[in-house]
C-alpha positions, 0 to 999 in steps of 0.5 A, spaced: 184 836 748 178 841 749 179 843 741 178 835 740 172 835 744 169 841 741 170 839 734 166 832 736 160 835 739 160 840 732 160 834 728 155 830 732 150 836 732 150 836 724 146 829 725 143 830 732 139 835 735 140 838 742 136 834 746 139 827 743 146 830 744 144 831 751 142 824 752 148 822 749 153 826 753 149 827 760 150 835 759 144 840 759 142 843 753 144 850 755 151 847 756 152 844 750 149 850 746 155 854 749 160 849 747 158 849 740 157 856 739 164 857 742 161 861 748 165 857 753 169 850 753 169 844 757 173 844 764 179 840 764 176 834 768 170 834 764 174 833 757 176 826 758 169 824 760 165 828 754 170 825 749 169 817 752 161 818 751 161 821 744 166 816 742 161 810 744 156 813 739 161 813 733 161 807 729 167 810 725 169 803 721 162 804 718 163 812 717 169 810 713 166 805 709 161 810 706 166 815 704 171 810 700 171 806 694 173 799 695 175 794 690 179 787 690 186 791 688 186 798 691 182 803 695 180 810 694 180 814 700 180 821 696 173 823 698 175 821 706 182 825 706 179 831 703 173 832 707 175 837 713 170 834 718 172 827 717 179 829 718 177 832 725 173 826 726 179 821 725 184 825 728 180 824 735 181 817 734 189 818 733 189 823 739 185 818 744 189 812 742 196 815 743 194 820 748 200 820 754 205 817 749 211 820 748 211 824 741 215 829 738 214 828 731 209 825 726 211 822 719 206 821 714 207 814 710 203 816 704 201 822 700 194 821 702 196 821 709 199 828 709 192 832 711 191 828 717 198 828 719 198 836 719 191 836 723 194 831 728 201 835 728 197 842 729 193 839 735 198 836 739 203 842 736 209 837 734 213 837 727 211 833 721 217 829 718 215 829 711 218 824 706 219 826 699 218 821 693 224 824 689 231 825 691 231 832 693 238 832 697 245 829 696 246 822 698 250 824 704 245 829 707 239 824 706 236 818 709 233 813 704 227 808 705 226 803 700 220 798 700 216 793 696 209 793 695 205 786 693 204 785 686 210 790 684 217 787 682 220 794 682 222 797 689 220 804 691 224 809 695 222 815 699 227 820 702 228 824 708 233 829 710 238 826 716 238 832 720 231 832 722 231 826 726 235 825 732 235 820 738 231 825 742 225 823 737 219 819 738 215 818 732 208 816 730 207 814 723 200 815 720 198 811 713 191 812 709 191 805 707 197 801 708 198 796 703 205 794 704 208 792 711 215 793 708 214 800 708 213 800 715 219 796 717 223 800 712 221 806 716 222 803 723 229 801 721 230 808 718 228 812 724 232 807 729 238 808 725 238 815 727 236 813 734 229 815 734 224 811 738 217 809 735 211 811 738 206 807 734 203 806 727 196 809 726 192 807 719 185 809 717 185 803 713 189 797 712 189 790 708 188 785 714 193 780 712 198 785 712 196 789 718 198 782 722 205 782 719 206 789 722 211 788 727 213 794 732 218 795 737 216 793 744 212 799 747 210 801 741 202 801 739 198 800 732 191 802 731 187 801 724 180 804 724 178 799 718 181 792 716 179 790 709 
């Protein structure tokens, strides 16, 4: 969590001077200077308070809108998920939302969510369950995920090796732009058949009507930063 707090401070420093940051955080400018220049790190008891104060100043939905291209049919998130500073910022919301939850692995649900999933996995030191859009394994060695996307007649498939998921796992699914509740439902079913638990679902963006249809098992949480 110390790393997350420092990343947030450095991101805000690109926008605010030390005097403004001091007002936001309640910390002396001398302390902020040491944090941002990596001369020291916040104490454990101060990290959560620092993150909460910083989070209250960030309009993440508006920031995302500025970085993506939205039209009636699709959303282009490339600029957002290829920006390392944006990945760090969005990762904060993931860590903040699911902090304290049992988590053993992170599963990106689409190609554009892989960079964010990697940042989160490194932050919390957890495995990534990487789905493949091609059948790289024999049928008896793989789990097949089949789902539908609204507007398409054909069904889509992804694959995962059977031996990477067990009953000891609790999995957080991450999506860049969720445009299919069928994808989530299929992923949940696939994981549960292997005995795994579902920590939750995080999506940067989602279609509002589809997001409402997403049903997770009891005890799981879902979080979306921007509904369109």
